[in-house]
C-alpha positions in Angstrom: -10.4 -44.6 154.0 -9.6 -47.4 156.3 -6.1 -49.0 156.2 -8.1 -52.2 155.3 -9.9 -50.6 152.6 -6.2 -49.0 151.1 -4.6 -52.3 151.6 -7.5 -53.9 149.2 -7.2 -51.1 146.9 -3.3 -51.7 146.9 -3.6 -55.6 146.5 -6.1 -55.2 143.2 -4.0 -52.6 141.9 -0.9 -54.8 141.9 -2.3 -58.1 141.1 -1.6 -59.6 138.0 -4.8 -61.2 136.8 -4.4 -64.5 135.1 -6.4 -63.5 132.5 -9.1 -61.0 131.0 -11.8 -62.3 132.7 -10.0 -61.7 136.2 -8.7 -58.5 135.0 -12.4 -57.2 134.1 -13.3 -58.2 137.8 -10.3 -56.8 139.1 -11.0 -53.8 137.4 -14.9 -53.9 138.8 -13.7 -54.5 142.6 -11.8 -51.5 142.4 -14.7 -49.5 140.7 -16.4 -51.0 143.6 -14.1 -49.6 146.6 -13.7 -46.6 144.4 -17.8 -45.9 145.1 -17.9 -47.2 148.6 -16.0 -46.0 151.5 -17.5 -49.2 153.4 -17.2 -51.6 150.9 -14.9 -53.5 153.0 -18.1 -53.6 155.7 -20.5 -56.5 155.8 -23.0 -53.5 156.4 -22.1 -52.8 152.6 -25.6 -53.5 150.7 -24.2 -52.9 147.6 -21.8 -55.3 148.2 -18.7 -55.9 150.1 -15.2 -57.7 149.9 -14.5 -60.9 151.4 -11.5 -62.7 152.5 -11.1 -66.6 151.7 -8.6 -69.1 152.0 -7.9 -72.6 150.1 -5.5 -74.9 152.7 -3.3 -77.3 151.2 -1.9 -79.7 153.2 1.8 -79.5 154.1 2.7 -82.2 151.2 0.5 -80.2 148.4 -1.5 -83.0 147.6 -4.7 -82.3 149.5 -7.2 -79.3 150.0 -9.4 -78.9 153.2 -12.9 -78.0 152.8 -15.7 -77.0 154.8 -19.2 -77.9 154.5 -20.7 -74.6 155.0 -23.5 -74.5 157.1 -25.9 -72.1 155.7 -25.1 -72.6 152.0 -24.7 -76.5 152.6 -21.7 -76.6 149.8 -18.3 -77.7 150.3 -16.2 -74.1 150.1 -12.6 -73.1 150.9 -12.7 -71.3 154.3 -13.4 -67.6 154.2 -15.9 -64.9 155.3 -16.0 -61.0 156.1 -13.6 -58.6 156.9 -13.9 -57.5 160.4 -12.8 -53.9 161.9 -9.6 -55.2 163.5 -8.1 -56.7 160.1 -5.6 -54.6 158.5 -4.9 -56.6 155.4 -6.7 -58.5 153.1 -4.9 -61.3 153.2 -4.6 -61.4 157.1 -8.3 -61.4 156.9 -8.6 -64.5 154.8 -5.7 -66.0 156.7 -7.6 -65.2 160.0 -10.9 -66.0 158.6 -8.8 -69.9 157.4 -7.6 -70.4 161.2 -11.2 -69.6 162.7 -12.6 -72.3 160.5 -10.4 -74.9 160.2 -8.8 -74.8 163.8 -5.3 -74.8 161.9 -2.6 -72.1 163.2 0.4 -71.2 161.5 -1.2 -71.1 157.7 1.4 -69.6 155.4 0.6 -68.4 151.9 1.5 -69.9 149.0 2.0 -66.7 147.3 1.6 -63.2 148.4 -1.4 -62.2 146.9 -4.5 -63.5 145.7 -5.1 -66.5 143.5 -8.9 -65.7 142.3 -11.5 -63.5 142.0 -14.9 -64.7 142.6 -18.1 -62.7 142.5 -21.4 -64.4 144.2 -24.4 -63.8 145.3 -25.1 -64.5 149.0 -27.8 -64.1 151.6 -26.4 -60.6 153.0 -25.1 -58.7 149.4 -22.9 -59.7 146.9 -19.8 -61.0 148.3 -16.5 -59.8 146.3 -14.2 -62.3 147.1 -10.6 -62.3 147.3 -9.1 -65.8 147.4 -5.8 -66.4 148.8 -4.1 -70.1 148.8 -2.5 -71.2 152.4 -0.2 -74.4 153.5 -0.8 -75.8 156.5 2.0 -76.7 158.9 3.4 -80.3 158.7 1.3 -82.5 161.2 -1.5 -79.7 161.0 -4.7 -81.3 162.5 -8.1 -79.4 161.4 -11.2 -79.1 163.9 -14.5 -77.8 163.0 -15.7 -74.5 163.7 -19.7 -73.6 164.1 -19.7 -72.2 160.8 -19.3 -75.9 159.7 -21.2 -78.7 159.6 -18.0 -80.8 158.7 -14.5 -80.3 157.3 -12.9 -82.8 154.9 -9.7 -83.1 153.0 -10.2 -83.3 149.4 -7.7 -84.7 146.9 -7.5 -82.2 143.5 -9.8 -85.2 141.8 -12.4 -84.9 144.4 -12.5 -81.7 144.0 -13.0 -81.9 140.1 -16.1 -84.0 141.0 -18.0 -81.0 143.3 -20.7 -78.9 141.6 -19.2 -75.9 143.1 -17.7 -73.7 139.8 -15.8 -71.4 141.6 -14.0 -74.0 144.1 -13.2 -76.2 141.1 -11.7 -73.1 139.7 -9.8 -71.9 142.8 -8.4 -75.3 143.2 -7.0 -75.2 139.7 -5.6 -71.9 139.7 -4.1 -73.4 142.9 -2.6 -76.4 141.5 -0.9 -73.9 138.3 1.2 -72.6 141.0 2.6 -75.2 142.6 
């Protein structure tokens, strides 16, 4: 069992879910990891854990979303864990940095903010979602995984079609 797999189990075992639905997902993620030693890896066709991060500006008034190149939706940054990742939060922050170009992201809280399971072309993603704050003066730069990057107000996010992004933003706002 990899260090990343052990970290994910520890994160999920210690996480206090905000409601019964999130707690059920937490238990399902743990059962998946118990059944699949490769459950953190993209090659696990039964599904795999991913790490994502909602990036807040330093003033905590806007969130940075990426127009995903393949899915054509405005989403938080994130994606697959890599073999060099040793923690789930580290994987989420790495993905956030790669996709936003912003260095020095700082987690809003140490643990996840939300869990979201969704089907994408490669398999089920069991996404563990974090929130992070960008340093003052941070300037984003687009990656090849994105068609665009944009700072949204909380009210603008409420108008987006993707339920998972709206939920993640609402749960993050509750922590502010």
